[in-house]
C-alpha positions in Angstrom: -36.8 33.0 -11.5 -37.9 34.9 -14.6 -36.9 38.5 -15.5 -40.3 40.0 -14.5 -40.0 38.4 -11.0 -36.5 39.8 -10.6 -37.6 43.3 -11.6 -40.4 43.2 -9.1 -38.2 42.0 -6.2 -35.4 44.4 -7.2 -37.8 47.4 -7.0 -39.1 46.4 -3.6 -38.7 49.2 -1.0 -37.5 46.7 1.6 -34.7 45.1 -0.5 -31.1 45.4 0.7 -28.3 46.6 -1.6 -26.6 43.2 -1.3 -29.8 41.5 -2.5 -30.1 44.0 -5.4 -26.5 43.2 -6.4 -27.3 39.5 -6.3 -30.4 39.9 -8.4 -28.5 42.1 -10.8 -26.0 39.3 -11.4 -28.8 36.8 -11.9 -30.6 39.1 -14.3 -27.5 39.6 -16.4 -26.9 35.8 -16.5 -30.4 35.1 -17.8 -30.1 37.8 -20.4 -26.8 36.5 -21.6 -28.1 32.9 -21.9 -30.9 34.2 -24.1 -28.5 36.3 -26.1 -26.3 33.3 -26.7 -29.2 31.2 -27.7 -30.4 33.8 -30.2 -26.9 34.2 -31.7 -26.7 30.4 -32.2 -30.1 30.3 -33.8 -29.4 33.1 -36.2 -26.0 31.6 -37.2 -27.7 28.3 -37.8 -30.4 29.8 -40.0 -28.6 32.4 -42.1 -30.6 31.4 -45.2 -34.0 31.8 -43.5 -36.1 34.9 -43.2 -37.0 33.6 -39.7 -33.6 34.8 -38.5 -34.7 38.4 -39.0 -37.4 37.9 -36.4 -34.9 36.4 -34.0 -32.6 39.4 -34.4 -35.2 41.8 -33.2 -36.5 39.9 -30.2 -36.9 42.2 -27.1 -36.7 41.7 -23.4 -39.1 44.5 -22.9 -40.5 47.4 -24.8 -37.1 49.2 -24.8 -34.5 46.4 -24.7 -33.4 44.1 -27.5 -32.0 40.6 -26.8 -29.0 41.5 -29.0 -28.1 44.7 -27.1 -24.3 44.9 -27.3 -22.5 47.1 -29.9 -20.7 44.0 -31.3 -24.1 42.4 -31.9 -24.5 44.8 -34.8 -22.1 42.6 -36.7 -24.6 39.7 -36.6 -27.2 42.0 -38.2 -24.7 42.8 -41.0 -23.7 39.3 -41.8 -27.3 38.0 -41.7 -28.3 40.9 -44.0 -25.5 40.0 -46.3 -26.4 36.3 -46.4 -30.1 36.9 -47.0 -29.5 39.6 -49.6 -27.9 37.0 -51.9 -31.1 34.9 -51.7 -33.9 37.4 -51.3 -32.5 40.7 -52.7 -36.0 42.1 -53.4 -37.5 41.3 -50.0 -38.5 44.4 -48.1 -37.6 42.7 -44.8 -34.1 42.0 -46.0 -33.7 45.5 -47.4 -34.8 47.0 -44.1 -32.4 44.7 -42.2 -29.4 45.7 -44.4 -30.3 49.4 -44.1 -30.7 49.2 -40.3 -27.4 47.3 -39.9 -25.6 50.0 -41.9 -27.2 52.8 -39.9 -26.2 51.1 -36.6 -22.7 50.5 -37.7 -22.3 54.2 -38.7 -23.7 55.3 -35.3 -21.1 53.1 -33.5 -18.4 54.3 -35.8 -19.3 57.9 -35.2 -19.3 57.5 -31.5 -15.6 56.6 -31.5 -16.1 53.1 -30.2 -14.6 51.7 -33.3 -11.7 54.0 -33.9 -8.9 51.4 -34.0 -7.0 51.0 -37.2 -8.4 53.9 -39.1 -5.1 55.2 -40.2 -2.3 53.8 -42.3 1.4 53.9 -41.3 0.9 52.2 -37.9 2.0 48.9 -36.4 -0.4 46.1 -36.8 -2.1 44.4 -33.8 -0.7 40.8 -33.5 -2.8 37.9 -34.8 -2.1 34.3 -33.8 -4.7 31.9 -35.2 -4.8 28.3 -36.3 -4.5 27.0 -39.8 -6.6 24.0 -41.1 -4.1 21.6 -39.4 -4.5 23.3 -36.1 -1.1 24.9 -36.1 -1.0 28.5 -34.8 0.6 31.0 -37.2 1.5 34.5 -36.1 1.2 37.5 -38.5 4.4 38.8 -37.0 6.3 35.7 -38.3 6.0 37.2 -41.8 8.1 40.3 -41.2 10.6 40.7 -44.0 7.9 40.1 -46.6 5.2 42.3 -48.2 2.0 40.9 -46.7 -1.7 41.4 -47.6 -3.8 40.7 -44.4 -7.1 39.6 -45.9 -10.4 39.0 -44.1 -13.1 36.9 -45.7 -15.8 34.2 -45.1 -16.9 31.4 -47.3 -20.5 32.4 -46.9 -19.8 35.9 -48.4 -20.0 35.9 -52.2 -18.0 39.1 -52.6 -15.1 37.4 -50.6 -15.0 34.5 -53.0 -15.1 36.8 -56.0 -12.2 38.8 -54.6 -10.2 35.7 -54.0 -10.4 34.9 -57.7 -8.4 38.1 -58.4 -6.1 37.5 -55.4 -5.0 34.2 -56.9 -3.5 35.9 -59.9 -1.8 38.5 -57.7 -0.4 35.8 -55.5 0.9 33.7 -58.4 2.6 36.7 -59.9 4.3 38.2 -56.8 4.7 35.4 -54.3 8.0 34.2 -55.7 9.3 37.7 -55.2 8.5 37.9 -51.5 4.8 38.6 -51.4 2.5 36.7 -48.9 -1.2 36.6 -48.1 -2.3 36.0 -44.6 -6.0 35.3 -44.9 -8.3 35.3 -41.8 -11.6 33.5 -42.1 -14.5 34.8 -40.2 -16.6 31.7 -40.9 -18.8 30.1 -38.2 -18.0 26.4 -38.9 -14.6 24.9 -39.5 -15.9 22.4 -42.1 -17.3 25.2 -44.3 -14.0 27.1 -44.1 -11.8 24.1 -44.9 -14.1 23.0 -47.8 -14.0 26.5 -49.3 -10.2 26.5 -49.1 -10.1 23.2 -51.0 -12.8 24.2 -53.5 -11.3 27.6 -54.3 -7.7 26.2 -54.2 -6.3 28.9 -52.0 -2.5 28.5 -51.7 -1.6 31.1 -49.2 -1.6 31.2 -45.4 -5.2 30.4 -44.2 -6.2 30.8 -40.6 -9.5 31.1 -38.9 -11.3 33.0 -36.1 -14.5 31.0 -35.6 -15.6 33.3 -32.8 -17.1 35.9 -35.1 -19.1 38.1 -34.4 -17.4 38.0 -31.0 -14.1 38.0 -32.7 -11.4 40.1 -31.0 -9.4 40.1 -34.2 -12.2 41.5 -36.2 -12.7 44.2 -33.6 -9.0 45.1 -33.4 -9.0 45.6 -37.1 -12.3 47.4 -37.3 -13.8 45.0 -39.8 -17.0 46.6 -41.0 -17.7 44.5 -44.1 -16.2 41.6 -46.1 -13.9 41.3 -47.9 -11.5 43.6 -46.1 -7.7 43.9 -46.3 -4.6 45.7 -45.0 -1.3 46.0 -46.9 1.9 45.7 -44.7 5.4 46.5 -45.9 8.4 44.4 -45.1 8.9 46.0 -41.6 5.3 45.3 -40.6 3.9 48.8 -41.1 0.4 49.2 -42.5 0.6 51.2 -45.7 -2.8 50.7 -47.1 -6.4 49.6 -46.2 -9.1 48.0 -48.3 -7.2 48.3 -51.5 -8.7 47.2 -54.9 -6.9 44.7 -57.1 -5.7 47.4 -59.4 -4.2 49.3 -56.4 -2.6 46.1 -55.1 -1.1 45.4 -58.6 0.4 48.9 -58.5 1.7 49.0 -54.9 2.9 45.5 -54.2 5.8 45.5 -56.7 7.0 48.9 -55.4 7.0 47.5 -51.8 8.8 44.4 -52.9 11.6 46.4 -54.5 12.1 48.6 -51.4 
């Protein structure tokens, strides 16, 4: 049964409430299948302008296939990926602008108000490393930790890693650690990037992005992103620059 048929039957004056409930479940199931298909298509074609058309598919005149608040993240990451290849494309510029506007709307609505303030306990993270071993963020208490979010497809993330390498080499022997969460889509891309960039710190991955609970808990709006935690596991800084990290890390280590 297609969606139009479900709508017609659902609106029938003779339909019972039980049948309406049954049709509602079937309707939602069909929509979710289409939504999942669209997400998979877009993630598989991040370098193609065709992904933009998939992002804006509609069920009807008012309803987009990607209708959930968390689907805004897929607009953002597609825009970021295409912007590196087609920076002058009006379609790409419109996508990037639209994604930023939607993110701000959600942020203003209070739906993404977690982790806005420093000096708070971190939500636990327990994710697998490249060998499949689960590493908890809480296991690093007693060290000064930079919780870093990145993705191999994001150029700014790779550029930031270059600076983090020097920071890590300088302060790791004194009790500084980096716990870096990858929001890649494919494990091979992530592992190859770790090897290519020679990243020596703790690397874990959450390959469920943009459905990632971890990214949602930490209100990740763009990449790269980071939180600085002191030795007791309290967040003392958010999205710090390299110069800010160079200034704050040694002070925290000496506390």
